[in-house]
VOGU-3710 file (C-alpha; in Angstrom, 3 decimals, decimal comma):
1> mrknrkyspe> 26,677/59,570/85,677  25,696/62,977/85,829  26,656/65,018/89,266  23,934/67,297/90,466  25,359/71,107/90,466  24,094/73,680/93,086  23,380/76,929/91,688  23,426/80,021/93,700  20,353/82,046/94,330  21,942/85,094/92,548
11> fkiscimdmw> 22,665/83,015/89,308  19,203/82,014/89,329  17,628/85,300/89,689  20,057/86,687/87,182  18,894/84,019/84,565  15,190/84,791/85,315  15,616/88,722/85,008  17,587/88,190/82,018  14,851/85,892/80,501  12,274/88,670/81,042
21> snhlgygetv> 14,176/91,842/80,466  15,416/90,175/77,217  11,891/88,697/76,403  14,199/85,340/76,007  12,409/81,899/75,494  13,341/79,066/77,782  15,436/77,523/74,943  17,223/80,457/74,207  18,016/81,140/78,037  19,347/77,506/78,422
31> rkywgvstsi> 21,672/78,080/75,485  22,847/81,321/76,683  23,426/80,049/80,045  24,440/76,664/79,638  25,712/76,483/76,146  23,884/73,150/75,216  21,999/72,764/71,812  20,965/68,999/72,044  17,449/68,365/73,068  18,061/66,092/75,912
41> esdryrsqlk> 20,513/68,326/77,731  18,257/71,205/77,114  15,163/69,749/78,323  16,997/68,945/81,674  17,959/72,563/81,799  14,624/74,042/80,715  12,715/72,070/83,130  14,903/73,534/86,218  14,831/77,163/84,650  10,773/76,653/84,651
51> lwerifleeg> 11,044/75,329/88,359  12,984/78,607/89,221  10,521/80,926/87,300  7,339/79,480/89,337  9,323/79,460/92,390  9,855/83,192/91,914  6,401/84,042/90,499  4,866/82,273/93,563  7,113/83,279/96,598  9,039/86,162/95,124
61> eagiykercg> 12,972/86,372/95,818  12,842/85,158/99,186  11,484/81,472/97,804  14,670/81,460/95,656  17,061/81,810/98,741  15,071/79,211/100,559  16,972/75,766/100,885  15,167/73,011/99,265  16,680/69,378/99,514  14,569/66,419/98,510
71> rttkmdnpik> 11,052/65,786/98,002  8,508/67,845/100,079  6,182/65,975/102,529  2,527/66,094/103,098  2,567/66,193/106,861  -0,859/68,516/107,036  -2,838/66,626/104,828  -3,800/63,580/106,290  -4,001/60,041/103,890  -7,426/59,367/102,417
81> grn> -9,036/56,505/104,114  -7,231/56,172/107,335  -8,846/57,296/110,460
//
């Protein structure tokens, strides 16, 4: 059973900045920071890295520092068909 790890905002930012400054791909960055080579493990970390990068691009460094737990809710959008 895999235990979820919590990564510091500094670690997330350092991964993204290193990836960009050294022109690394997702797979290369995963191998460098997590040391995994199997495709199943690599895919898990690769998707996490893509999420961090998307948050950084959309919200900046402040978005990385924002605490995110669980699923987001769509409270502002009413469910279609309900009145």
